[in-house]
C-alpha positions in Angstrom: -0.1 -20.4 -30.0 -0.7 -17.0 -28.4 -3.0 -18.6 -25.8 -0.3 -21.1 -24.8 2.1 -18.1 -24.5 -0.4 -16.3 -22.2 -0.7 -19.5 -20.1 3.2 -19.6 -19.9 3.4 -16.0 -18.8 1.4 -16.8 -15.7 4.5 -18.5 -14.3 6.4 -15.9 -12.4 9.9 -17.3 -13.3 9.1 -17.3 -17.0 7.4 -13.9 -16.8 10.4 -12.4 -15.1 12.6 -13.6 -17.8 10.5 -12.2 -20.6 8.7 -9.2 -19.1 8.7 -5.6 -20.4 10.1 -5.0 -23.9 11.0 -8.6 -24.5 7.2 -9.3 -24.6 5.4 -6.2 -25.9 1.6 -6.1 -26.0 1.6 -5.9 -29.8 2.7 -9.5 -30.0 -0.9 -10.5 -29.2 -4.3 -10.0 -30.8 -6.4 -7.2 -29.4 -8.6 -9.3 -27.1 -5.7 -11.5 -25.8 -3.7 -8.3 -25.3 -6.1 -7.2 -22.6 -5.7 -10.5 -20.8 -1.9 -10.2 -21.1 -2.1 -6.7 -19.6 -4.1 -8.1 -16.7 -1.2 -10.6 -16.1 1.2 -7.6 -16.1 -0.8 -5.9 -13.5 -1.1 -9.0 -11.3 2.6 -9.7 -11.5 3.5 -6.1 -10.5 1.0 -6.2 -7.6 1.4 -9.8 -6.2 4.8 -10.9 -7.5 3.9 -14.6 -7.7 2.8 -17.3 -10.1 -0.9 -16.8 -10.9 -3.6 -19.2 -12.1 -6.0 -18.7 -15.0 -8.9 -18.5 -12.5 -7.1 -15.7 -10.6 -6.4 -13.8 -13.8 -10.0 -14.2 -14.9 -11.3 -12.9 -11.5 -9.0 -9.9 -11.7 -10.0 -9.2 -15.3 -13.7 -9.3 -14.5 -13.2 -7.1 -11.5 -11.3 -4.5 -13.5 -13.4 -4.5 -16.7 -16.8 -3.6 -15.4 -18.1 -1.9 -18.5 -17.9 -4.8 -21.0 -21.0 -5.5 -23.0 -22.7 -8.8 -22.8 -21.2 -9.8 -26.2 -17.7 -8.8 -25.0 -18.1 -10.8 -21.7 -19.0 -13.8 -23.8 -15.9 -13.4 -25.9 -13.6 -13.2 -22.9 -15.4 -16.0 -21.1 -14.6 -18.2 -24.1 -11.0 -17.1 -24.2 -10.5 -17.9 -20.6 -12.0 -21.3 -21.0 -9.6 -22.0 -23.8 -6.6 -20.7 -21.8 -7.6 -23.0 -18.9 -7.5 -25.9 -21.3 -4.0 -24.9 -22.6 -1.0 -26.5 -21.2 1.9 -24.1 -20.5 4.7 -24.5 -23.1 8.0 -25.7 -21.9 10.0 -22.6 -20.8 12.7 -23.2 -23.5 10.1 -23.6 -26.3 8.0 -20.7 -25.0 11.1 -18.5 -24.9 12.0 -19.4 -28.5 8.5 -18.7 -29.7 8.5 -15.3 -28.0 11.9 -14.5 -29.5 10.7 -15.4 -33.0 7.6 -13.3 -32.7 9.6 -10.4 -31.3 12.0 -10.7 -34.2 9.0 -10.5 -36.6 7.7 -7.3 -34.9 11.1 -5.6 -35.1 11.5 -6.8 -38.7 8.1 -5.3 -39.5 9.2 -2.0 -37.9 12.4 -1.9 -40.0 10.5 -2.8 -43.2 7.9 -0.1 -42.6 10.6 2.6 -41.9 12.4 1.5 -45.1 9.2 1.8 -47.1 8.5 5.3 -45.6 12.0 6.4 -46.4 11.8 5.2 -50.0 8.4 6.9 -50.5 9.6 10.2 -48.9 7.4 10.0 -45.8 10.5 10.4 -43.7 13.7 12.1 -44.7 16.0 10.7 -42.1 17.3 7.3 -41.3 17.7 8.2 -37.6 14.5 6.2 -36.6 16.1 3.1 -38.2 19.3 3.8 -36.4 17.4 4.1 -33.2 15.8 0.6 -33.7 19.2 -0.9 -34.6 20.9 0.7 -31.6 18.2 -0.5 -29.2 18.7 -4.2 -29.9 21.6 -6.7 -30.1 21.9 -9.4 -32.8 19.8 -11.8 -30.8 17.1 -9.2 -30.4 17.5 -8.8 -26.7 16.8 -5.1 -25.8 19.8 -3.1 -24.8 19.0 -2.0 -21.2 19.6 1.6 -20.2 19.8 1.4 -16.4 19.5 4.6 -14.4 22.1 3.8 -11.8 21.7 5.5 -8.5 24.1 8.2 -7.2 26.1 6.6 -4.4 28.3 9.6 -3.6 28.6 10.6 0.0 26.9 13.9 -0.7 24.0 12.3 -2.4 23.6 9.6 0.3 23.6 12.2 3.1 21.1 14.5 1.4 18.7 11.8 0.3 18.6 9.6 3.4 16.3 10.9 6.0 18.5 12.3 8.7 15.6 14.5 9.8 12.0 13.5 9.9 9.6 15.5 7.8 6.7 15.0 10.3 7.6 14.5 13.9 5.7 12.5 16.6 4.1 14.6 19.3 4.5 11.9 22.0 7.8 12.7 23.8 8.7 9.2 24.9 8.1 7.9 21.4 9.9 10.8 19.6 13.0 10.1 21.7 13.3 6.8 20.0 11.9 7.6 16.6 11.7 11.3 15.8 9.0 10.9 13.1 8.2 9.8 9.6 8.6 10.9 6.0 6.8 10.4 2.7 7.2 6.8 1.5 7.1 5.2 4.9 4.5 2.5 5.8 3.8 2.6 9.6 1.7 -0.3 10.9 -0.1 0.3 14.2 -1.7 -2.7 16.0 -3.6 -3.1 19.2 -6.4 -5.2 20.8 -9.9 -3.9 20.6 -10.8 -1.0 23.0 -7.1 -0.1 23.6 -7.1 3.2 21.8 -6.0 2.7 18.2 -8.3 5.4 16.8 -7.4 7.8 19.6 -3.7 7.1 18.9 -3.9 8.4 15.3 -6.3 11.2 16.3 -3.8 12.4 18.9 -0.8 12.1 16.5 -2.6 14.1 13.8 -4.8 16.6 15.7 -3.2 16.8 19.1 -0.8 19.5 20.3 2.2 19.7 17.9 0.6 16.9 15.8 1.0 16.4 12.1 -1.8 18.7 11.1 -0.4 21.5 13.3 3.0 21.0 11.6 1.2 21.7 8.3 0.8 18.2 7.0 -2.2 17.5 4.8 -3.8 14.5 6.5 -6.4 12.2 5.0 -8.2 9.8 7.3 -10.1 6.9 5.7 -12.5 5.2 8.0 -14.1 1.8 7.4 -14.6 0.6 10.9 -16.2 3.4 12.9 -18.2 6.1 11.1 -16.4 9.3 10.2 -18.5 11.4 12.5 -17.5 9.3 15.5 -13.9 9.3 14.5 -14.2 13.0 13.9 -15.3 13.5 17.5 -12.0 11.9 18.6 -10.2 14.3 16.5 -12.1 17.2 18.0 -11.2 16.1 21.5 -7.5 15.6 20.6 -7.4 19.0 19.0 -9.1 20.9 21.8 -8.4 18.9 24.9 -12.1 19.2 25.6 -14.9 16.6 25.9 -17.9 16.9 23.7 -20.0 18.3 26.6 -17.3 21.0 27.2 -17.3 21.8 23.5 -21.1 22.2 23.5 -20.9 24.5 26.6 -18.1 26.6 25.2 -18.1 26.5 21.4 -16.1 29.7 21.0 -13.2 28.2 22.9 -13.5 25.0 20.8 -13.5 26.9 17.6 -10.3 28.8 18.5 -8.5 25.6 19.2 -9.9 23.5 16.4 -10.5 25.5 13.3 -6.9 26.0 12.2 -6.2 22.3 12.7 -9.4 21.3 10.8 -8.1 22.9 7.7 -5.5 20.2 7.3 -7.7 17.2 8.1 -9.8 15.4 5.5 -12.0 12.4 6.6 -14.6 10.2 5.0 -16.3 6.9 5.4 -14.6 4.3 3.3 -16.6 1.2 4.0 -16.5 -1.3 1.0 -13.6 0.5 -0.7 -10.4 -1.2 -1.7 -6.7 -0.3 -2.0 -7.1 0.8 -5.6 -9.6 3.4 -4.4 -7.1 4.5 -1.8 -4.5 5.0 -4.5 -7.0 7.1 -6.5 -7.6 9.3 -3.4 -3.8 9.8 -3.0 -3.4 10.6 -6.7 -6.2 13.1 -6.7 -5.6 14.9 -3.3 -1.8 14.6 -2.8 -1.7 14.0 1.0 1.3 14.1 3.3 -0.2 11.7 5.9 -2.8 8.9 5.2 -4.5 6.9 7.9 -6.2 3.6 7.0 -8.5 2.7 9.8 -8.7 -0.3 9.4 -6.0 -1.3 6.9 -7.0 -4.9 6.6 -10.6 -4.0 5.6 -9.3 -2.5 2.3 -8.1 -6.0 1.3 -9.7 -8.0 -1.5 -9.7 -11.8 -1.1 -10.7 -12.9 -4.6 -7.9 -14.9 -6.3 -6.1 -15.8 -3.1 -6.0 -19.3 -1.6 -5.5 -18.0 2.0 -6.5 -14.9 3.8 -3.0 -14.1 4.9 -1.8 -14.0 1.3 -4.5 -11.3 0.6 -3.5 -9.3 3.6 0.2 -9.4 2.6 -0.7 -8.3 -0.9 -2.8 -5.5 0.7 0.2 -4.3 2.8 2.4 -4.5 -0.3 0.0 -2.3 -2.2 -0.2 0.2 0.7 3.6 0.5 0.8 3.7 1.0 -3.0 1.1 3.8 -2.7 3.2 5.5 0.1 6.3 5.4 -2.1 4.6 6.4 -5.4 2.8 9.4 -3.9 5.4 10.4 -1.2 3.0 10.1 1.7 3.4 8.5 5.1 0.9 5.7 5.3 -0.5 4.6 8.7 -2.0 1.1 8.5 -4.2 0.5 11.6 -4.6 -3.2 12.5 -6.0 -5.5 15.2 -3.8 -7.8 17.2 -4.8 -11.4 17.8 -6.0 -12.9 21.1 -2.4 -13.9 22.0 -1.8 -10.2 22.8 -4.6 -9.9 25.3 -3.4 -8.7 28.7 0.3 -8.5 27.6 2.7 -5.6 27.2 5.6 -7.5 25.6 4.1 -7.6 22.1 5.7 -8.8 18.9 5.1 -8.9 15.1 3.6 -12.4 15.1 0.6 -11.0 17.0 -0.7 -9.1 14.0 -4.3 -10.3 13.2 -4.5 -12.5 10.2 -0.9 -12.3 9.0 1.9 -13.2 11.4 4.7 -12.3 9.0 3.3 -11.1 5.6 2.1 -7.6 6.7 5.0 -7.1 9.1 7.5 -7.6 6.3 6.3 -4.5 4.5 6.4 -2.1 7.5 9.1 0.5 7.9 7.9 1.0 11.5 5.6 -1.1 13.6 4.0 0.3 16.7 2.0 -2.1 18.9 -0.1 -0.6 21.7 -0.9 -2.3 25.0 -2.7 -1.4 28.2 -1.1 -2.1 31.5 -2.0 -5.5 33.0 -5.2 -4.9 34.9 -6.0 -6.0 38.4 -9.1 -5.5 40.5 -8.7 -3.2 43.5 -10.9 -5.5 45.7 -9.5 -8.9 44.6 -13.0 -9.6 43.3 -12.7 -11.5 40.0 -16.3 -10.5 39.1 -15.4 -6.8 39.0 -14.1 -5.1 35.9 -10.5 -4.0 36.5 -9.8 -0.3 36.2 -7.7 1.0 33.4 -4.7 2.8 34.9 -4.5 5.2 31.9 -1.0 4.1 30.8 -0.3 2.9 27.3 2.7 0.8 26.3 4.1 1.5 22.8 6.2 -1.4 21.6 8.4 -0.7 18.6 8.3 -4.2 17.2 10.0 -3.3 13.9 12.0 -0.1 13.3 13.8 0.4 10.0 14.0 4.1 10.6 16.3 4.3 13.6 16.9 0.6 14.5 15.7 1.0 18.1 13.4 -1.8 19.4 11.7 -1.8 22.8 8.9 -0.4 24.8 8.0 3.2 25.8 5.2 4.3 28.1 2.8 7.3 27.8 -0.5 8.4 29.4 -3.8 8.1 27.6 -6.5 10.6 28.5 -9.6 8.7 27.8 -11.8 11.8 28.1 -10.0 13.8 25.4 -8.4 10.9 23.5 -5.0 12.4 23.8 -1.8 10.4 24.2 0.5 12.5 26.5 3.9 12.4 28.2 
């Protein structure tokens, strides 16, 4: 019976009706309980109906220390679950309610036994159980309603940005960001995505100079190459100039460097990103590239995996009060264009965009050859067009222009 219930809990509608205290882990045997906990995690993360194959894949990926014997036990359990048909929602609900009544009844009986035998001297624990449940054993909810007073709404809504943008044309439209924000930044290859976050973090009046603790997680270019961009943004010097005048470079760079932490993150996933945020408490996190932290096991389509990845990134930003910059490619439709939109995000036209508080899309100016010779490579005019394709922070949508110094990697007025 418990395996049929586990199968029923994989349906999101049924799960939502019976989640939490209506379906405590203790209703299930020890081995099945771990599978039920995997379903809980999957529902929290993906918020959709899941299949037994998907739950098995997640279980295997998150229980890497099982012995051979334990793996065999769980493999057999999953095979049995796959053969089970989900109970009808009405029957499954009745079965869960009866099991839950038994659990509460056992708690009451145990407390009564302890009271009679003198193990406890107060009936308050019994009163607490009775107060917590109605006659039909539905838990009494204690909702922490939000404070909607004018004073609370003014103080808690972000009228001022904690970390301000250092690109004047952008800052006029969106002053900056706060902890909990997910900012998606997209561009075509060789447009300057990495230089964009290097300039924002390490450039003049950048986040690091404002005192923000900035973590940069690199899974596309190596950290030492990205680090060179940060050195250029911080000093306004090329690597050759730094080599020729290290004393000047140190005077400009060292104080900024104290607030910047960077590492290669190739092969890591979003759960690892969460562990980093939990351990190091950053103010700013840059995922370069965000999509490469996604895991595709258990998803029927890549766009579903990317959407789940963006949802996870947003959850991390909120949970750990950091501003999360999610760097992404734009698809070929964006090539040579400055009027960019959300649907041009690589791999996910709507899923990733739905999670963003702010979406900044970067474009070069349309390039033309000076000599009208199609065989020649057109010259980059050095301007970058920043399109605010989504903006829940101030509501302004449109395009601003700034200059890109390709020698130092700075985005400037």
